[in-house]
C-alpha positions in Angstrom: 1.9 -159.0 -186.1 2.8 -155.8 -187.9 0.0 -153.3 -188.8 0.3 -153.8 -192.5 0.0 -157.6 -192.1 -3.4 -157.0 -190.4 -4.5 -154.8 -193.2 -3.3 -157.1 -196.0 -4.9 -160.1 -194.3 -8.2 -158.2 -194.0 -8.1 -157.4 -197.7 -7.2 -161.1 -198.5 -10.2 -162.3 -196.4 -12.5 -160.0 -198.4 -11.0 -161.2 -201.7 -11.4 -164.9 -200.8 -15.0 -164.4 -199.6 -16.0 -162.6 -202.8 -14.2 -165.1 -204.9 -16.1 -167.9 -203.2 -19.3 -166.8 -205.1 -17.8 -166.2 -208.6 -16.9 -168.7 -211.3 -13.6 -170.5 -210.9 -13.3 -172.5 -214.1 -15.5 -172.1 -217.1 -19.0 -171.5 -215.7 -18.3 -173.7 -212.6 -18.8 -171.9 -209.3 -17.7 -173.2 -205.9 -21.4 -173.7 -205.1 -21.6 -176.2 -207.9 -19.0 -178.6 -206.3 -20.2 -180.8 -203.5 -17.9 -181.7 -200.6 -18.6 -185.3 -201.4 -17.1 -184.8 -204.8 -14.0 -183.3 -203.3 -13.7 -186.2 -200.8 -14.5 -189.1 -203.2 -13.9 -187.6 -206.6 -16.4 -186.9 -209.3 -18.4 -189.9 -210.5 -17.1 -191.9 -213.5 -18.4 -190.6 -216.8 -19.3 -187.1 -215.6 -18.8 -184.3 -218.1 -17.6 -180.8 -217.5 -21.2 -179.5 -218.2 -22.6 -181.8 -215.5 -20.2 -180.4 -213.0 -21.4 -176.9 -213.9 -25.0 -177.8 -213.5 -25.0 -179.6 -210.2 -27.4 -178.1 -207.6 -25.6 -178.3 -204.2 -26.8 -176.8 -200.9 -24.5 -174.0 -199.8 -23.3 -175.7 -196.6 -22.5 -178.9 -198.5 -20.5 -177.2 -201.2 -17.0 -176.0 -201.8 -18.2 -172.5 -201.1 -18.5 -173.4 -197.4 -14.8 -174.3 -197.2 -13.7 -171.1 -199.0 -15.9 -169.0 -196.7 -14.3 -170.8 -193.7 -10.9 -169.9 -195.0 -12.1 -166.2 -195.4 -13.4 -166.2 -191.8 -10.2 -167.6 -190.4 -8.2 -165.0 -192.4 -10.5 -162.3 -191.0 -10.1 -163.5 -187.5 -6.3 -163.5 -188.0 -6.5 -159.9 -189.2 -8.7 -158.7 -186.4 -7.0 -160.4 -183.4 -3.5 -161.0 -184.8 -3.6 -164.8 -184.6 -1.0 -166.3 -186.9 -2.4 -169.8 -186.2 -5.8 -168.7 -187.6 -4.2 -167.2 -190.6 -2.2 -170.3 -191.4 -5.2 -172.5 -190.9 -7.2 -170.3 -193.2 -4.5 -170.4 -195.9 -4.2 -174.2 -195.6 -8.0 -174.7 -195.8 -8.3 -172.4 -198.8 -5.4 -173.6 -200.8 -6.2 -177.2 -199.9 -9.7 -176.9 -201.1 -8.7 -175.3 -204.4 -6.0 -177.8 -205.0 -8.2 -180.8 -204.3 -10.9 -179.4 -206.6 -8.4 -179.0 -209.4 -6.9 -182.4 -208.8 -10.4 -184.1 -208.7 -11.5 -182.2 -211.8 -8.3 -183.2 -213.7 -8.9 -186.8 -212.7 -12.2 -186.9 -214.6 -12.3 -184.2 -217.2 -8.7 -183.1 -217.5 -8.6 -183.6 -221.2 -11.5 -181.2 -221.7 -9.8 -178.6 -219.5 -6.5 -178.9 -221.3 -8.2 -178.7 -224.8 -10.3 -175.7 -223.9 -7.8 -174.0 -221.5 -8.0 -170.5 -223.1 -11.8 -170.4 -222.9 -12.1 -171.9 -219.4 -9.5 -169.8 -217.7 -10.3 -166.4 -219.1 -12.3 -164.0 -216.9 -12.5 -166.4 -214.0 -12.7 -163.7 -211.2 -13.5 -166.2 -208.5 -10.3 -168.2 -209.2 -8.3 -165.0 -209.4 -9.7 -163.4 -206.2 -9.7 -166.5 -204.1 -6.4 -167.9 -205.3 -4.7 -164.5 -205.3 -6.0 -163.7 -201.9 -4.8 -167.0 -200.5 -1.3 -166.6 -202.1 -0.9 -163.1 -200.8 -2.1 -164.2 -197.3 0.5 -166.9 -197.4 3.2 -164.4 -198.3 2.3 -161.9 -195.6 2.1 -164.7 -192.9 5.8 -165.3 -193.7 6.6 -161.7 -192.5 8.5 -161.9 -189.2 6.9 -160.8 -186.0 7.5 -157.4 -184.6 10.2 -157.2 -182.0 9.1 -156.2 -178.5 10.3 -152.7 -177.6 11.6 -152.1 -174.1 
């Protein structure tokens, strides 16, 4: 990989790791969302406030998947593995997309009605999502040609 790709992937890994601990929608943090909720969906009748107030162990929360994505991006930056970079981007974007899909399934009307309040100052979403999108773009940069 090119040198600037390594540097940008390193910065993206840091952004995703920091974003994994900050609010992503309203007061909801990735540590409030259990992996079971991502897999099966949120229980019927759950409110947005109940999602915010869930107490989930770190290794069983959405934070673990975002940190895995950050570690994979960091590995890609350090050793130049495009496969690790792509896997990190897929895990991170997939996790975020499934969360938003599951949340829209249960409390989508609340999110749509209060969009301005819920999306403003959500640094976790901005850092993690932005880092993943930038990582996706830099992974599309062609490889360096071998010099003879």
